[in-house]
N, CA, C and O atoms as a Tripos MOL2 file, in Angstrom:
@<TRIPOS>MOLECULE
protein
  304   303    76     0     0
PROTEIN
NO_CHARGES

@<TRIPOS>ATOM
      1 N          18.9010   85.8130    3.6230 N.3       1 UNK1
      2 CA         18.6320   87.1000    3.0610 C.3       1 UNK1
      3 C          19.8280   88.0340    3.2660 C.2       1 UNK1
      4 O          20.0760   88.9170    2.4450 O.2       1 UNK1
      5 N          20.5560   87.8390    4.3470 N.am      2 UNK2
      6 CA         21.7080   88.6990    4.6290 C.3       2 UNK2
      7 C          22.8110   88.5010    3.6000 C.2       2 UNK2
      8 O          23.3860   89.4720    3.1080 O.2       2 UNK2
      9 N          23.1080   87.2510    3.2750 N.am      3 UNK3
     10 CA         24.2150   86.9520    2.3740 C.3       3 UNK3
     11 C          23.8490   87.0820    0.8950 C.2       3 UNK3
     12 O          24.7420   87.2210    0.0590 O.2       3 UNK3
     13 N          22.5630   87.0400    0.5530 N.am      4 UNK4
     14 CA         22.1220   87.1180   -0.8430 C.3       4 UNK4
     15 C          21.0120   88.1580   -0.9870 C.2       4 UNK4
     16 O          19.9130   87.8270   -1.4310 O.2       4 UNK4
     17 N          21.2820   89.3990   -0.6230 N.am      5 UNK5
     18 CA         20.2080   90.4010   -0.6200 C.3       5 UNK5
     19 C          19.5830   90.6330   -1.9920 C.2       5 UNK5
     20 O          18.3960   90.9470   -2.0850 O.2       5 UNK5
     21 N          20.3650   90.4820   -3.0510 N.am      6 UNK6
     22 CA         19.8360   90.7140   -4.3970 C.3       6 UNK6
     23 C          18.7230   89.7430   -4.7640 C.2       6 UNK6
     24 O          17.8890   90.0510   -5.6150 O.2       6 UNK6
     25 N          18.7010   88.5670   -4.1280 N.am      7 UNK7
     26 CA         17.6450   87.5870   -4.4310 C.3       7 UNK7
     27 C          16.3230   87.9560   -3.7650 C.2       7 UNK7
     28 O          15.2860   87.3690   -4.0760 O.2       7 UNK7
     29 N          16.3530   88.9210   -2.8540 N.am      8 UNK8
     30 CA         15.1560   89.3010   -2.1130 C.3       8 UNK8
     31 C          14.8410   90.7890   -2.2530 C.2       8 UNK8
     32 O          14.0930   91.3500   -1.4520 O.2       8 UNK8
     33 N          15.4190   91.4270   -3.2790 N.am      9 UNK9
     34 CA         15.1360   92.8330   -3.5240 C.3       9 UNK9
     35 C          15.8060   93.7800   -2.5420 C.2       9 UNK9
     36 O          15.3700   94.9220   -2.3930 O.2       9 UNK9
     37 N          16.8540   93.3290   -1.8730 N.am     10 UNK10
     38 CA         17.5430   94.1770   -0.9030 C.3      10 UNK10
     39 C          18.9150   94.5860   -1.3880 C.2      10 UNK10
     40 O          19.2500   94.4260   -2.5620 O.2      10 UNK10
     41 N          19.6960   95.1120   -0.4800 N.am     11 UNK11
     42 CA         21.0640   95.4930   -0.8110 C.3      11 UNK11
     43 C          21.9910   95.0290    0.3050 C.2      11 UNK11
     44 O          21.5590   94.8250    1.4400 O.2      11 UNK11
     45 N          23.2370   94.8690   -0.0200 N.am     12 UNK12
     46 CA         24.2370   94.3790    0.9260 C.3      12 UNK12
     47 C          24.6380   95.4980    1.8730 C.2      12 UNK12
     48 O          25.2170   96.4960    1.4420 O.2      12 UNK12
     49 N          24.3420   95.3470    3.1420 N.am     13 UNK13
     50 CA         24.7030   96.3400    4.1560 C.3      13 UNK13
     51 C          25.7400   95.7590    5.1200 C.2      13 UNK13
     52 O          25.9150   96.2560    6.2330 O.2      13 UNK13
     53 N          26.4290   94.6910    4.6720 N.am     14 UNK14
     54 CA         27.4080   94.0390    5.5330 C.3      14 UNK14
     55 C          28.6330   94.9020    5.7540 C.2      14 UNK14
     56 O          28.8510   95.8860    5.0470 O.2      14 UNK14
     57 N          29.4280   94.5290    6.7380 N.am     15 UNK15
     58 CA         30.6710   95.2340    7.0290 C.3      15 UNK15
     59 C          31.6900   94.2430    7.5460 C.2      15 UNK15
     60 O          31.3310   93.1890    8.0710 O.2      15 UNK15
     61 N          32.9500   94.5740    7.4000 N.am     16 UNK16
     62 CA         34.0370   93.7100    7.8390 C.3      16 UNK16
     63 C          34.1250   93.7020    9.3650 C.2      16 UNK16
     64 O          33.9290   94.7260   10.0200 O.2      16 UNK16
     65 N          34.4210   92.5370    9.9070 N.am     17 UNK17
     66 CA         34.6220   92.3840   11.3510 C.3      17 UNK17
     67 C          35.9970   91.7850   11.5500 C.2      17 UNK17
     68 O          36.4010   90.8660   10.8370 O.2      17 UNK17
     69 N          36.7030   92.3100   12.5190 N.am     18 UNK18
     70 CA         38.0480   91.8340   12.8220 C.3      18 UNK18
     71 C          37.9930   90.3550   13.2060 C.2      18 UNK18
     72 O          37.1690   89.9690   14.0350 O.2      18 UNK18
     73 N          38.8580   89.5180   12.6160 N.am     19 UNK19
     74 CA         38.8520   88.0830   12.9350 C.3      19 UNK19
     75 C          39.0250   87.7900   14.4260 C.2      19 UNK19
     76 O          38.4770   86.8080   14.9260 O.2      19 UNK19
     77 N          39.7630   88.6140   15.1280 N.am     20 UNK20
     78 CA         39.9530   88.4110   16.5700 C.3      20 UNK20
     79 C          38.6310   88.5980   17.3140 C.2      20 UNK20
     80 O          38.3430   87.8560   18.2530 O.2      20 UNK20
     81 N          37.8320   89.5730   16.9090 N.am     21 UNK21
     82 CA         36.5210   89.7900   17.5200 C.3      21 UNK21
     83 C          35.6210   88.5830   17.2660 C.2      21 UNK21
     84 O          34.9060   88.1390   18.1640 O.2      21 UNK21
     85 N          35.6570   88.0530   16.0390 N.am     22 UNK22
     86 CA         34.8680   86.8570   15.7290 C.3      22 UNK22
     87 C          35.2870   85.6710   16.5860 C.2      22 UNK22
     88 O          34.4420   84.9310   17.0890 O.2      22 UNK22
     89 N          36.5880   85.4940   16.7510 N.am     23 UNK23
     90 CA         37.0720   84.3780   17.5670 C.3      23 UNK23
     91 C          36.6300   84.5300   19.0160 C.2      23 UNK23
     92 O          36.2550   83.5490   19.6580 O.2      23 UNK23
     93 N          36.6730   85.7600   19.5350 N.am     24 UNK24
     94 CA         36.2210   85.9920   20.9080 C.3      24 UNK24
     95 C          34.7450   85.6310   21.0540 C.2      24 UNK24
     96 O          34.3390   85.0660   22.0690 O.2      24 UNK24
     97 N          33.9480   85.9540   20.0450 N.am     25 UNK25
     98 CA         32.5320   85.6120   20.0760 C.3      25 UNK25
     99 C          32.3430   84.0970   20.0210 C.2      25 UNK25
    100 O          31.5450   83.5390   20.7740 O.2      25 UNK25
    101 N          33.0850   83.4300   19.1210 N.am     26 UNK26
    102 CA         32.9860   81.9740   19.0050 C.3      26 UNK26
    103 C          33.3640   81.2890   20.3110 C.2      26 UNK26
    104 O          32.7810   80.2670   20.6730 O.2      26 UNK26
    105 N          34.3310   81.8460   21.0080 N.am     27 UNK27
    106 CA         34.7610   81.2620   22.2810 C.3      27 UNK27
    107 C          33.6610   81.3060   23.3350 C.2      27 UNK27
    108 O          33.6840   80.5140   24.2770 O.2      27 UNK27
    109 N          32.7000   82.2120   23.1950 N.am     28 UNK28
    110 CA         31.5890   82.3220   24.1420 C.3      28 UNK28
    111 C          30.4930   81.2890   23.8790 C.2      28 UNK28
    112 O          29.6740   81.0180   24.7570 O.2      28 UNK28
    113 N          30.4760   80.7130   22.6780 N.am     29 UNK29
    114 CA         29.4260   79.7720   22.3040 C.3      29 UNK29
    115 C          29.7080   78.3730   22.8650 C.2      29 UNK29
    116 O          30.8660   77.9770   22.9970 O.2      29 UNK29
    117 N          28.6560   77.6370   23.1910 N.am     30 UNK30
    118 CA         28.8720   76.2640   23.6610 C.3      30 UNK30
    119 C          29.3910   75.4010   22.5060 C.2      30 UNK30
    120 O          29.0500   75.6450   21.3490 O.2      30 UNK30
    121 N          30.2140   74.3980   22.8170 N.am     31 UNK31
    122 CA         30.7270   73.5220   21.7560 C.3      31 UNK31
    123 C          29.5950   72.6930   21.1400 C.2      31 UNK31
    124 O          28.6430   72.3200   21.8250 O.2      31 UNK31
    125 N          29.7130   72.4140   19.8470 N.am     32 UNK32
    126 CA         28.7190   71.6060   19.1450 C.3      32 UNK32
    127 C          29.4070   70.8220   18.0410 C.2      32 UNK32
    128 O          30.4500   71.2320   17.5330 O.2      32 UNK32
    129 N          28.8250   69.7060   17.6780 N.am     33 UNK33
    130 CA         29.3740   68.8820   16.6040 C.3      33 UNK33
    131 C          28.6420   69.0970   15.2910 C.2      33 UNK33
    132 O          28.9860   68.4760   14.2860 O.2      33 UNK33
    133 N          27.6400   69.9630   15.2810 N.am     34 UNK34
    134 CA         26.8370   70.1370   14.0730 C.3      34 UNK34
    135 C          27.0460   71.5160   13.4760 C.2      34 UNK34
    136 O          27.4420   72.4550   14.1670 O.2      34 UNK34
    137 N          26.7750   71.6260   12.1920 N.am     35 UNK35
    138 CA         26.9020   72.9050   11.5090 C.3      35 UNK35
    139 C          25.8240   73.8840   11.9380 C.2      35 UNK35
    140 O          26.0520   75.0940   11.9270 O.2      35 UNK35
    141 N          24.6580   73.3860   12.3160 N.am     36 UNK36
    142 CA         23.5460   74.2650   12.6800 C.3      36 UNK36
    143 C          23.6440   74.7480   14.1210 C.2      36 UNK36
    144 O          22.9730   75.7110   14.4950 O.2      36 UNK36
    145 N          24.4690   74.0940   14.9350 N.am     37 UNK37
    146 CA         24.5390   74.4460   16.3450 C.3      37 UNK37
    147 C          23.5420   73.6590   17.1820 C.2      37 UNK37
    148 O          23.5400   73.7770   18.4070 O.2      37 UNK37
    149 N          22.7100   72.8710   16.5530 N.am     38 UNK38
    150 CA         21.7030   72.0640   17.2410 C.3      38 UNK38
    151 C          21.7380   70.6710   16.6230 C.2      38 UNK38
    152 O          21.3460   70.4910   15.4700 O.2      38 UNK38
    153 N          22.2020   69.6940   17.3820 N.am     39 UNK39
    154 CA         22.3580   68.3410   16.8470 C.3      39 UNK39
    155 C          21.0390   67.7630   16.3370 C.2      39 UNK39
    156 O          21.0220   67.0820   15.3110 O.2      39 UNK39
    157 N          19.9200   68.0270   17.0460 N.am     40 UNK40
    158 CA         18.6200   67.5130   16.6070 C.3      40 UNK40
    159 C          18.1930   68.1670   15.2950 C.2      40 UNK40
    160 O          17.7030   67.4920   14.3900 O.2      40 UNK40
    161 N          18.3800   69.4730   15.1950 N.am     41 UNK41
    162 CA         18.0280   70.1860   13.9770 C.3      41 UNK41
    163 C          18.9030   69.7340   12.8170 C.2      41 UNK41
    164 O          18.4220   69.5800   11.6940 O.2      41 UNK41
    165 N          20.1730   69.5230   13.0830 N.am     42 UNK42
    166 CA         21.0990   69.0480   12.0480 C.3      42 UNK42
    167 C          20.6430   67.6820   11.5220 C.2      42 UNK42
    168 O          20.6440   67.4510   10.3130 O.2      42 UNK42
    169 N          20.2600   66.7900   12.4170 N.am     43 UNK43
    170 CA         19.7920   65.4580   12.0130 C.3      43 UNK43
    171 C          18.4860   65.5610   11.2250 C.2      43 UNK43
    172 O          18.2940   64.8370   10.2480 O.2      43 UNK43
    173 N          17.5930   66.4510   11.6420 N.am     44 UNK44
    174 CA         16.3210   66.6400   10.9470 C.3      44 UNK44
    175 C          16.5560   67.0770    9.5040 C.2      44 UNK44
    176 O          15.9610   66.5210    8.5800 O.2      44 UNK44
    177 N          17.4230   68.0750    9.3080 N.am     45 UNK45
    178 CA         17.6910   68.5550    7.9510 C.3      45 UNK45
    179 C          18.4690   67.5310    7.1240 C.2      45 UNK45
    180 O          18.2520   67.4250    5.9160 O.2      45 UNK45
    181 N          19.3530   66.7900    7.7430 N.am     46 UNK46
    182 CA         20.0660   65.7360    7.0160 C.3      46 UNK46
    183 C          19.0710   64.6770    6.5260 C.2      46 UNK46
    184 O          19.1970   64.1770    5.4080 O.2      46 UNK46
    185 N          18.0820   64.3360    7.3620 N.am     47 UNK47
    186 CA         17.0590   63.3760    6.9700 C.3      47 UNK47
    187 C          16.1980   63.9300    5.8280 C.2      47 UNK47
    188 O          15.8930   63.2150    4.8740 O.2      47 UNK47
    189 N          15.8120   65.2010    5.9290 N.am     48 UNK48
    190 CA         15.0480   65.8300    4.8510 C.3      48 UNK48
    191 C          15.8300   65.8170    3.5460 C.2      48 UNK48
    192 O          15.2710   65.5600    2.4800 O.2      48 UNK48
    193 N          17.1130   66.0920    3.6360 N.am     49 UNK49
    194 CA         17.9560   66.1280    2.4400 C.3      49 UNK49
    195 C          18.0140   64.7530    1.7770 C.2      49 UNK49
    196 O          17.9330   64.6490    0.5530 O.2      49 UNK49
    197 N          18.1540   63.6910    2.5880 N.am     50 UNK50
    198 CA         18.1760   62.3270    2.0470 C.3      50 UNK50
    199 C          16.8480   61.9800    1.3820 C.2      50 UNK50
    200 O          16.8240   61.4040    0.2950 O.2      50 UNK50
    201 N          15.7520   62.3330    2.0340 N.am     51 UNK51
    202 CA         14.4250   62.0210    1.5040 C.3      51 UNK51
    203 C          14.1280   62.7980    0.2160 C.2      51 UNK51
    204 O          13.4310   62.2960   -0.6650 O.2      51 UNK51
    205 N          14.6500   64.0040    0.1080 N.am     52 UNK52
    206 CA         14.3240   64.8590   -1.0320 C.3      52 UNK52
    207 C          15.0510   64.4460   -2.2960 C.2      52 UNK52
    208 O          14.6010   64.7580   -3.3990 O.2      52 UNK52
    209 N          16.1550   63.7570   -2.1560 N.am     53 UNK53
    210 CA         16.9980   63.3670   -3.2890 C.3      53 UNK53
    211 C          17.4640   64.5880   -4.0830 C.2      53 UNK53
    212 O          17.5700   64.5370   -5.3080 O.2      53 UNK53
    213 N          17.7400   65.6820   -3.3760 N.am     54 UNK54
    214 CA         18.2730   66.8800   -4.0230 C.3      54 UNK54
    215 C          19.6600   66.5720   -4.5720 C.2      54 UNK54
    216 O          20.4480   65.8730   -3.9340 O.2      54 UNK54
    217 N          19.9490   67.0880   -5.7370 N.am     55 UNK55
    218 CA         21.2820   66.9070   -6.3130 C.3      55 UNK55
    219 C          22.2910   67.7390   -5.5290 C.2      55 UNK55
    220 O          21.9860   68.8670   -5.1400 O.2      55 UNK55
    221 N          23.4840   67.2040   -5.2910 N.am     56 UNK56
    222 CA         24.5100   68.0030   -4.6130 C.3      56 UNK56
    223 C          24.7820   69.2710   -5.4240 C.2      56 UNK56
    224 O          24.9270   69.2050   -6.6440 O.2      56 UNK56
    225 N          24.8520   70.4220   -4.7550 N.am     57 UNK57
    226 CA         25.0500   71.6680   -5.4860 C.3      57 UNK57
    227 C          26.4480   71.7470   -6.0910 C.2      57 UNK57
    228 O          27.4300   71.3220   -5.4820 O.2      57 UNK57
    229 N          26.5180   72.2970   -7.2950 N.am     58 UNK58
    230 CA         27.8170   72.4590   -7.9590 C.3      58 UNK58
    231 C          28.2660   73.9120   -7.9790 C.2      58 UNK58
    232 O          29.3850   74.2200   -8.3890 O.2      58 UNK58
    233 N          27.3780   74.8090   -7.5310 N.am     59 UNK59
    234 CA         27.7220   76.2250   -7.4350 C.3      59 UNK59
    235 C          26.8180   76.8600   -6.3770 C.2      59 UNK59
    236 O          25.9090   76.2090   -5.8610 O.2      59 UNK59
    237 N          27.0670   78.1210   -6.0590 N.am     60 UNK60
    238 CA         26.3020   78.7300   -4.9720 C.3      60 UNK60
    239 C          24.8270   78.9240   -5.3040 C.2      60 UNK60
    240 O          24.0030   78.7800   -4.4000 O.2      60 UNK60
    241 N          24.4310   79.2470   -6.5610 N.am     61 UNK61
    242 CA         22.9850   79.3440   -6.8060 C.3      61 UNK61
    243 C          22.2610   78.0050   -6.5850 C.2      61 UNK61
    244 O          21.1360   77.9790   -6.0850 O.2      61 UNK61
    245 N          22.9100   76.9050   -6.9570 N.am     62 UNK62
    246 CA         22.3020   75.5860   -6.7260 C.3      62 UNK62
    247 C          22.2000   75.2990   -5.2290 C.2      62 UNK62
    248 O          21.2210   74.7030   -4.7810 O.2      62 UNK62
    249 N          23.2020   75.7160   -4.4540 N.am     63 UNK63
    250 CA         23.1620   75.5210   -3.0000 C.3      63 UNK63
    251 C          22.0210   76.3360   -2.3910 C.2      63 UNK63
    252 O          21.3230   75.8600   -1.4950 O.2      63 UNK63
    253 N          21.8330   77.5570   -2.8760 N.am     64 UNK64
    254 CA         20.7330   78.3920   -2.3760 C.3      64 UNK64
    255 C          19.3920   77.7510   -2.7290 C.2      64 UNK64
    256 O          18.4780   77.7200   -1.9040 O.2      64 UNK64
    257 N          19.2760   77.2420   -3.9490 N.am     65 UNK65
    258 CA         18.0370   76.5730   -4.3500 C.3      65 UNK65
    259 C          17.7460   75.3700   -3.4540 C.2      65 UNK65
    260 O          16.6030   75.1590   -3.0480 O.2      65 UNK65
    261 N          18.7850   74.5740   -3.1430 N.am     66 UNK66
    262 CA         18.6080   73.4290   -2.2360 C.3      66 UNK66
    263 C          18.1690   73.8950   -0.8540 C.2      66 UNK66
    264 O          17.2780   73.3070   -0.2410 O.2      66 UNK66
    265 N          18.8070   74.9600   -0.3740 N.am     67 UNK67
    266 CA         18.4580   75.5000    0.9440 C.3      67 UNK67
    267 C          16.9940   75.9290    0.9770 C.2      67 UNK67
    268 O          16.2650   75.6070    1.9150 O.2      67 UNK67
    269 N          16.5730   76.6590   -0.0580 N.am     68 UNK68
    270 CA         15.1820   77.1110   -0.1130 C.3      68 UNK68
    271 C          14.2160   75.9320   -0.2200 C.2      68 UNK68
    272 O          13.1340   75.9630    0.3670 O.2      68 UNK68
    273 N          14.6030   74.8910   -0.9680 N.am     69 UNK69
    274 CA         13.7570   73.7020   -1.0720 C.3      69 UNK69
    275 C          13.6400   73.0080    0.2770 C.2      69 UNK69
    276 O          12.5480   72.5830    0.6550 O.2      69 UNK69
    277 N          14.7420   72.8840    1.0110 N.am     70 UNK70
    278 CA         14.7080   72.2580    2.3350 C.3      70 UNK70
    279 C          13.8580   73.0810    3.3070 C.2      70 UNK70
    280 O          13.0990   72.5260    4.1010 O.2      70 UNK70
    281 N          13.9910   74.4040    3.2370 N.am     71 UNK71
    282 CA         13.1580   75.2680    4.0860 C.3      71 UNK71
    283 C          11.6890   75.0490    3.7990 C.2      71 UNK71
    284 O          10.8750   74.9620    4.7190 O.2      71 UNK71
    285 N          11.3470   74.9590    2.5200 N.am     72 UNK72
    286 CA          9.9530   74.7440    2.1210 C.3      72 UNK72
    287 C           9.4490   73.4050    2.6470 C.2      72 UNK72
    288 O           8.3400   73.3160    3.1730 O.2      72 UNK72
    289 N          10.2680   72.3620    2.5040 N.am     73 UNK73
    290 CA          9.8680   71.0360    2.9890 C.3      73 UNK73
    291 C           9.7150   71.0150    4.4970 C.2      73 UNK73
    292 O           8.8800   70.2800    5.0240 O.2      73 UNK73
    293 N          10.5160   71.8170    5.2050 N.am     74 UNK74
    294 CA         10.4460   71.8640    6.6650 C.3      74 UNK74
    295 C           9.3340   72.7630    7.1570 C.2      74 UNK74
    296 O           9.0220   72.7860    8.3470 O.2      74 UNK74
    297 N           8.7290   73.5130    6.2280 N.am     75 UNK75
    298 CA          7.6520   74.4190    6.6230 C.3      75 UNK75
    299 C           8.1480   75.6530    7.3320 C.2      75 UNK75
    300 O           7.4430   76.2260    8.1630 O.2      75 UNK75
    301 N           9.3630   76.0670    7.0090 N.am     76 UNK76
    302 CA          9.9380   77.2540    7.6550 C.3      76 UNK76
    303 C           9.8110   78.4770    6.7720 C.2      76 UNK76
    304 O          10.2420   79.5640    7.1570 O.2      76 UNK76
@<TRIPOS>BOND
     1     1     2 1
     2     2     3 1
     3     3     4 2
     4     3     5 am
     5     5     6 1
     6     6     7 1
     7     7     8 2
     8     7     9 am
     9     9    10 1
    10    10    11 1
    11    11    12 2
    12    11    13 am
    13    13    14 1
    14    14    15 1
    15    15    16 2
    16    15    17 am
    17    17    18 1
    18    18    19 1
    19    19    20 2
    20    19    21 am
    21    21    22 1
    22    22    23 1
    23    23    24 2
    24    23    25 am
    25    25    26 1
    26    26    27 1
    27    27    28 2
    28    27    29 am
    29    29    30 1
    30    30    31 1
    31    31    32 2
    32    31    33 am
    33    33    34 1
    34    34    35 1
    35    35    36 2
    36    35    37 am
    37    37    38 1
    38    38    39 1
    39    39    40 2
    40    39    41 am
    41    41    42 1
    42    42    43 1
    43    43    44 2
    44    43    45 am
    45    45    46 1
    46    46    47 1
    47    47    48 2
    48    47    49 am
    49    49    50 1
    50    50    51 1
    51    51    52 2
    52    51    53 am
    53    53    54 1
    54    54    55 1
    55    55    56 2
    56    55    57 am
    57    57    58 1
    58    58    59 1
    59    59    60 2
    60    59    61 am
    61    61    62 1
    62    62    63 1
    63    63    64 2
    64    63    65 am
    65    65    66 1
    66    66    67 1
    67    67    68 2
    68    67    69 am
    69    69    70 1
    70    70    71 1
    71    71    72 2
    72    71    73 am
    73    73    74 1
    74    74    75 1
    75    75    76 2
    76    75    77 am
    77    77    78 1
    78    78    79 1
    79    79    80 2
    80    79    81 am
    81    81    82 1
    82    82    83 1
    83    83    84 2
    84    83    85 am
    85    85    86 1
    86    86    87 1
    87    87    88 2
    88    87    89 am
    89    89    90 1
    90    90    91 1
    91    91    92 2
    92    91    93 am
    93    93    94 1
    94    94    95 1
    95    95    96 2
    96    95    97 am
    97    97    98 1
    98    98    99 1
    99    99   100 2
   100    99   101 am
   101   101   102 1
   102   102   103 1
   103   103   104 2
   104   103   105 am
   105   105   106 1
   106   106   107 1
   107   107   108 2
   108   107   109 am
   109   109   110 1
   110   110   111 1
   111   111   112 2
   112   111   113 am
   113   113   114 1
   114   114   115 1
   115   115   116 2
   116   115   117 am
   117   117   118 1
   118   118   119 1
   119   119   120 2
   120   119   121 am
   121   121   122 1
   122   122   123 1
   123   123   124 2
   124   123   125 am
   125   125   126 1
   126   126   127 1
   127   127   128 2
   128   127   129 am
   129   129   130 1
   130   130   131 1
   131   131   132 2
   132   131   133 am
   133   133   134 1
   134   134   135 1
   135   135   136 2
   136   135   137 am
   137   137   138 1
   138   138   139 1
   139   139   140 2
   140   139   141 am
   141   141   142 1
   142   142   143 1
   143   143   144 2
   144   143   145 am
   145   145   146 1
   146   146   147 1
   147   147   148 2
   148   147   149 am
   149   149   150 1
   150   150   151 1
   151   151   152 2
   152   151   153 am
   153   153   154 1
   154   154   155 1
   155   155   156 2
   156   155   157 am
   157   157   158 1
   158   158   159 1
   159   159   160 2
   160   159   161 am
   161   161   162 1
   162   162   163 1
   163   163   164 2
   164   163   165 am
   165   165   166 1
   166   166   167 1
   167   167   168 2
   168   167   169 am
   169   169   170 1
   170   170   171 1
   171   171   172 2
   172   171   173 am
   173   173   174 1
   174   174   175 1
   175   175   176 2
   176   175   177 am
   177   177   178 1
   178   178   179 1
   179   179   180 2
   180   179   181 am
   181   181   182 1
   182   182   183 1
   183   183   184 2
   184   183   185 am
   185   185   186 1
   186   186   187 1
   187   187   188 2
   188   187   189 am
   189   189   190 1
   190   190   191 1
   191   191   192 2
   192   191   193 am
   193   193   194 1
   194   194   195 1
   195   195   196 2
   196   195   197 am
   197   197   198 1
   198   198   199 1
   199   199   200 2
   200   199   201 am
   201   201   202 1
   202   202   203 1
   203   203   204 2
   204   203   205 am
   205   205   206 1
   206   206   207 1
   207   207   208 2
   208   207   209 am
   209   209   210 1
   210   210   211 1
   211   211   212 2
   212   211   213 am
   213   213   214 1
   214   214   215 1
   215   215   216 2
   216   215   217 am
   217   217   218 1
   218   218   219 1
   219   219   220 2
   220   219   221 am
   221   221   222 1
   222   222   223 1
   223   223   224 2
   224   223   225 am
   225   225   226 1
   226   226   227 1
   227   227   228 2
   228   227   229 am
   229   229   230 1
   230   230   231 1
   231   231   232 2
   232   231   233 am
   233   233   234 1
   234   234   235 1
   235   235   236 2
   236   235   237 am
   237   237   238 1
   238   238   239 1
   239   239   240 2
   240   239   241 am
   241   241   242 1
   242   242   243 1
   243   243   244 2
   244   243   245 am
   245   245   246 1
   246   246   247 1
   247   247   248 2
   248   247   249 am
   249   249   250 1
   250   250   251 1
   251   251   252 2
   252   251   253 am
   253   253   254 1
   254   254   255 1
   255   255   256 2
   256   255   257 am
   257   257   258 1
   258   258   259 1
   259   259   260 2
   260   259   261 am
   261   261   262 1
   262   262   263 1
   263   263   264 2
   264   263   265 am
   265   265   266 1
   266   266   267 1
   267   267   268 2
   268   267   269 am
   269   269   270 1
   270   270   271 1
   271   271   272 2
   272   271   273 am
   273   273   274 1
   274   274   275 1
   275   275   276 2
   276   275   277 am
   277   277   278 1
   278   278   279 1
   279   279   280 2
   280   279   281 am
   281   281   282 1
   282   282   283 1
   283   283   284 2
   284   283   285 am
   285   285   286 1
   286   286   287 1
   287   287   288 2
   288   287   289 am
   289   289   290 1
   290   290   291 1
   291   291   292 2
   292   291   293 am
   293   293   294 1
   294   294   295 1
   295   295   296 2
   296   295   297 am
   297   297   298 1
   298   298   299 1
   299   299   300 2
   300   299   301 am
   301   301   302 1
   302   302   303 1
   303   303   304 2
@<TRIPOS>SUBSTRUCTURE
     1 UNK1         2 RESIDUE 1 A UNK
     2 UNK2         6 RESIDUE 1 A UNK
     3 UNK3        10 RESIDUE 1 A UNK
     4 UNK4        14 RESIDUE 1 A UNK
     5 UNK5        18 RESIDUE 1 A UNK
     6 UNK6        22 RESIDUE 1 A UNK
     7 UNK7        26 RESIDUE 1 A UNK
     8 UNK8        30 RESIDUE 1 A UNK
     9 UNK9        34 RESIDUE 1 A UNK
    10 UNK10       38 RESIDUE 1 A UNK
    11 UNK11       42 RESIDUE 1 A UNK
    12 UNK12       46 RESIDUE 1 A UNK
    13 UNK13       50 RESIDUE 1 A UNK
    14 UNK14       54 RESIDUE 1 A UNK
    15 UNK15       58 RESIDUE 1 A UNK
    16 UNK16       62 RESIDUE 1 A UNK
    17 UNK17       66 RESIDUE 1 A UNK
    18 UNK18       70 RESIDUE 1 A UNK
    19 UNK19       74 RESIDUE 1 A UNK
    20 UNK20       78 RESIDUE 1 A UNK
    21 UNK21       82 RESIDUE 1 A UNK
    22 UNK22       86 RESIDUE 1 A UNK
    23 UNK23       90 RESIDUE 1 A UNK
    24 UNK24       94 RESIDUE 1 A UNK
    25 UNK25       98 RESIDUE 1 A UNK
    26 UNK26      102 RESIDUE 1 A UNK
    27 UNK27      106 RESIDUE 1 A UNK
    28 UNK28      110 RESIDUE 1 A UNK
    29 UNK29      114 RESIDUE 1 A UNK
    30 UNK30      118 RESIDUE 1 A UNK
    31 UNK31      122 RESIDUE 1 A UNK
    32 UNK32      126 RESIDUE 1 A UNK
    33 UNK33      130 RESIDUE 1 A UNK
    34 UNK34      134 RESIDUE 1 A UNK
    35 UNK35      138 RESIDUE 1 A UNK
    36 UNK36      142 RESIDUE 1 A UNK
    37 UNK37      146 RESIDUE 1 A UNK
    38 UNK38      150 RESIDUE 1 A UNK
    39 UNK39      154 RESIDUE 1 A UNK
    40 UNK40      158 RESIDUE 1 A UNK
    41 UNK41      162 RESIDUE 1 A UNK
    42 UNK42      166 RESIDUE 1 A UNK
    43 UNK43      170 RESIDUE 1 A UNK
    44 UNK44      174 RESIDUE 1 A UNK
    45 UNK45      178 RESIDUE 1 A UNK
    46 UNK46      182 RESIDUE 1 A UNK
    47 UNK47      186 RESIDUE 1 A UNK
    48 UNK48      190 RESIDUE 1 A UNK
    49 UNK49      194 RESIDUE 1 A UNK
    50 UNK50      198 RESIDUE 1 A UNK
    51 UNK51      202 RESIDUE 1 A UNK
    52 UNK52      206 RESIDUE 1 A UNK
    53 UNK53      210 RESIDUE 1 A UNK
    54 UNK54      214 RESIDUE 1 A UNK
    55 UNK55      218 RESIDUE 1 A UNK
    56 UNK56      222 RESIDUE 1 A UNK
    57 UNK57      226 RESIDUE 1 A UNK
    58 UNK58      230 RESIDUE 1 A UNK
    59 UNK59      234 RESIDUE 1 A UNK
    60 UNK60      238 RESIDUE 1 A UNK
    61 UNK61      242 RESIDUE 1 A UNK
    62 UNK62      246 RESIDUE 1 A UNK
    63 UNK63      250 RESIDUE 1 A UNK
    64 UNK64      254 RESIDUE 1 A UNK
    65 UNK65      258 RESIDUE 1 A UNK
    66 UNK66      262 RESIDUE 1 A UNK
    67 UNK67      266 RESIDUE 1 A UNK
    68 UNK68      270 RESIDUE 1 A UNK
    69 UNK69      274 RESIDUE 1 A UNK
    70 UNK70      278 RESIDUE 1 A UNK
    71 UNK71      282 RESIDUE 1 A UNK
    72 UNK72      286 RESIDUE 1 A UNK
    73 UNK73      290 RESIDUE 1 A UNK
    74 UNK74      294 RESIDUE 1 A UNK
    75 UNK75      298 RESIDUE 1 A UNK
    76 UNK76      302 RESIDUE 1 A UNK
């Protein structure tokens, strides 16, 4: 909802953050090999994606649709 507020009837209230501040924050996080930050959750969604046979997205609206479909399948 933060990155696509127009799809949920909202507005973009984001602001720029200095890259150095972001790096300092990232340095505080534990290392992980997954995009989600949780290896078990990453494996769960990868399995859902394989089972769903979703087409690989070719643009950002298709990626959002896939994300929403995966959320629905996961019951989130």
